N, C-alpha and C positions, 0 to 999 in steps of 0.2 A: 421436511423441507430443508434444503441447503441454505446456510446463512453465510453471506460474504460481506466482509467489511472493506470499504474503500477508505484506505488510510491516507489522510492528508499529511504529507511528509515535510511540511514547512510551517514555521510559526513566525516567519519574518514579516514585519509590517509591509503592506503592499504586495504580499505574496500572491502568486498565481495558482498555487497548488489547490486552494479551496475552489476556485472557479473551474479548474480542470477536473477535480473530483466531482463537482456538480454536473459537469458535462458527461462524465462517465456514468454517473447515477441516472441522469436523464435518458441516456441510451438504453439503460438496463431495466428501468422500472416497469416496462411493459412485458417483460419476460415473466413466465409463470413457473419456471423450473428452479428458481432460487429467490431468496429474499436478499436485497442489497441495502446496506446502510452506510452512510458516511460516518467515519470515525475520525474526528479531528484531534490530533495530538494536543493542540492548544487548549482544549477543554479539560485536559488532565493535569496540567501544570506540573509536569514532571521535572524536578531539578536534575542536576547531574547525580548519578547514582549516590544515594545516601542510606542504603540498607546495609547493615553490618554483615549480613550473611549472603554469599553468592546466590543468584537466582536459581541455579540448578538444584539447590536444596529446598526450594519452595517454602521458605519460612519468612513470610513478609510481615513486617511490623508497622509500616507506615500506611496511613489511610490512602494516599495517592497511589501507592503500589498495589494495594488491595483492589482499588477501583479499576486500575488499568488491567490487572490480572483477570478480574471478573469479565471485563469487556472482551479481552483477547481470547479467553477460554470459551466464551459463548459463541464464537465464530468458527465456521468450518474451513474458511479460506480467506485470502486477503488479496486485495489489489492495492499495491503501493504506488501512490502518486508522488513522484520525487523530482525535485529540481536536481540539476548537476551543479555542484559548487566545487571548483578547484579539482576537477578530475574524479569526483566521487559524489556520493549522496550527501544530503544535509546532515550535519552533526546531530540535530534534534531528532531526526528519524533513526539514526544509528543508536542514539541514547535510548529512545523508546523501545527499540527492539531488544536492547541489552537489559532492560528492566526485568523481564520475565523470561522463563525458559520452557518449562514443560507445557505451558499454554500454547506454544507454537508447534510443538512436536507433531509430526506425521500428518501435516495439513499441506495445502497447496497455496502457491502464490503466483501472481502475475504482476506486471509492472507497466506503468504509464509514466513517461519521463519527458522532460523538456530542459532546455538550457544549452550549454556548449555541446557540440556534437550531438544535438537532439537528446541529450541526457543519457546516451548509450553507455558512457563510462560510469555514470552513477548506478545504472542497472547492473553493469558488470560487477561492481563492488558489492551490490546487494545480493546478487546470486551467490557469491561466496559466503556471505553472512547467512543466507537462508540455509545453505547446506549445513553449517555449523549448528543452527538451532533446529535442525531436522525438519525443515520445510522443503517440499518438492517444488522448485521453481519451474514454471512452464516455459517452453521455448518462445512462444509468441509473446510479443509485447507491442506497445504503441510508443513511438518516438515522435514527439511534436516538434516540428521545425521551429527554429528561433524566429523566423519571419512570421509565423502564425501568431505567436504571442506578442511579438514586437508590434504587430498591427494594432494592438490594444493602445499603445502609446501614441500611435500615429493617426488614430481615427479610422483605421482600416476595418475590414470585415473579418473579424476573428472567427465568427461562426462558419463562414465559408471554408476557411482553412481547416477547422475541426471536422466539418462535414466530410471532407476528403479522406479522413482517417476512420470513418465509421465502419467500413468493411474490415479493416485491420483490427479494430476494437472488437467487433463481433467474433472474429476468428479467435482472438485471444480469450474471450469469455467462454466460447465453446470448449476450447482446450482446458481452461481452468476448471470449468464445471465437470468435465469428464474426469479429470484427476481428483477433484474434490469428492465426487460420488464414490470413486474407487477407494480413496483413502478413508472416507467415512465408514464404508463397509468393512474395510480392513481393521479399523480401530475398534469395532464392536467386540465386546468380550465373547 
């Protein structure tokens, strides 16, 4: 069974990433072609890099690094839920990606974003990072309009706005799972 982690890419108080990750998970939990789980960076309490050896060497000494490494290694693919901050992804998500290296290699990733320009620039930055850590980013993604999440603060119907994105999300998942299956087969010795 394919295992996909939905990575919550923000730890900011009042963040929307956790709610968006739950929405993605709720869309996918009825599927029987993969297992999906939410992986919240907040749960791992990763400081700024504090390992003395670069992650490419895979010699981790800190308990938080080992825990993060085990979780990332256990997954076949990733859905990154990211806000866009100042024309890019969140610093905490970039930091979490940089913590490990071989655990990411030869897997697939998809993206769900929100924020300025619907998070498109955050995803653009992440796609470049994915290539460097040897992840295959899929073309399809979900960009949540600012007005959809802003409705949360104004008492509006956030669920209606998200429901309009369900077809786009399903296409993204279909693409992700195709690549995930192909890459998992290719990784077999």
